[in-house]
C-alpha positions in Angstrom: 26.5 122.1 -35.1 30.1 124.1 -34.0 32.1 123.1 -31.3 32.3 124.9 -28.0 34.6 125.2 -24.7 34.0 126.1 -21.4 36.3 126.1 -18.7 35.8 125.3 -14.3 36.4 129.5 -13.7 34.6 130.9 -17.1 30.9 128.2 -17.7 30.1 131.0 -20.9 30.4 128.9 -24.0 33.2 129.8 -26.3 34.1 129.1 -29.4 37.6 127.2 -30.5 38.7 130.4 -31.1 37.7 132.1 -28.2 34.9 134.0 -29.6 32.0 134.4 -27.0 28.9 132.4 -28.2 25.6 134.2 -28.1 22.1 132.1 -28.1 19.0 133.6 -29.8 16.0 131.5 -29.3 14.5 131.8 -33.1 11.2 129.8 -34.3 9.7 132.4 -36.5 11.1 135.3 -36.8 14.1 137.8 -36.0 14.5 141.9 -35.7 17.2 144.4 -35.4 16.5 147.6 -34.2 19.4 150.3 -33.4 17.9 152.4 -30.1 19.4 155.6 -28.5 19.2 155.7 -25.2 19.5 158.7 -23.3 19.2 159.9 -19.4 15.3 159.7 -19.5 14.0 155.8 -19.6 14.1 155.0 -22.9 12.0 151.7 -24.2 13.9 148.8 -25.8 13.4 148.4 -28.4 10.1 150.9 -29.1 7.9 148.6 -30.1 8.6 144.3 -29.1 8.7 141.6 -31.9 5.4 140.2 -31.7 5.1 136.3 -29.8 9.2 137.2 -28.8 11.2 135.0 -27.1 14.6 136.6 -26.6 16.6 139.2 -26.7 20.0 140.6 -27.2 21.6 144.0 -26.3 25.1 145.2 -27.0 26.0 148.4 -25.7 28.0 150.2 -28.3 28.6 153.3 -26.5 30.9 154.7 -24.1 29.1 154.6 -21.1 27.0 152.2 -18.8 23.6 151.6 -20.0 21.4 150.8 -16.8 18.1 148.7 -17.7 14.5 147.7 -15.7 11.3 148.6 -16.0 9.9 151.7 -16.6 11.0 153.3 -13.2 14.7 152.2 -13.9 17.4 154.5 -13.1 21.6 154.8 -13.0 21.2 154.4 -9.5 18.4 151.0 -9.6 19.1 149.6 -12.8 20.9 146.6 -13.9 24.2 148.0 -15.8 25.4 146.5 -19.7 28.8 147.9 -19.5 30.5 149.4 -22.9 31.2 146.5 -25.3 29.4 144.1 -23.5 26.2 141.9 -24.6 23.3 140.6 -22.4 20.9 137.8 -23.4 17.4 137.7 -21.6 14.8 135.2 -22.5 11.7 137.3 -22.5 7.9 137.8 -23.8 7.1 140.7 -26.1 4.3 141.4 -23.5 7.4 142.6 -21.0 8.8 146.4 -22.0 12.6 146.8 -21.2 13.4 150.0 -20.6 17.6 151.5 -20.6 18.6 154.7 -19.1 22.0 156.2 -19.4 23.7 158.7 -16.4 24.2 161.5 -18.9 24.7 161.7 -22.4 23.4 158.8 -24.8 24.6 155.5 -25.6 23.9 153.6 -28.7 22.1 150.0 -28.3 22.1 147.7 -31.1 19.1 145.2 -30.4 18.0 141.4 -31.8 14.9 140.1 -31.1 13.9 136.2 -32.0 10.4 135.3 -32.1 
């Protein structure tokens, strides 16, 4: 187990060199994918990992990606800004969609099941 630190103003776990620690719950399987998110709702990922427990997204684009259900828009979605990482504990029966206000953005997806 690696040592990590937190501080009162930033409770996010960080490695001793300051790198952010992002956990992924994995019991049986892991799968990675790349999704190009467009200005129409795009499923993240297209097909969920069976018996998924958690998912991690990183936005490698230059524009925010907004996530939510199939009705997500750039107005009502939850933003993932460029180079930001988001982790969600979520089962495979729940679909997640992403959208950008214009252009495209590459999102890397890592699922644990």
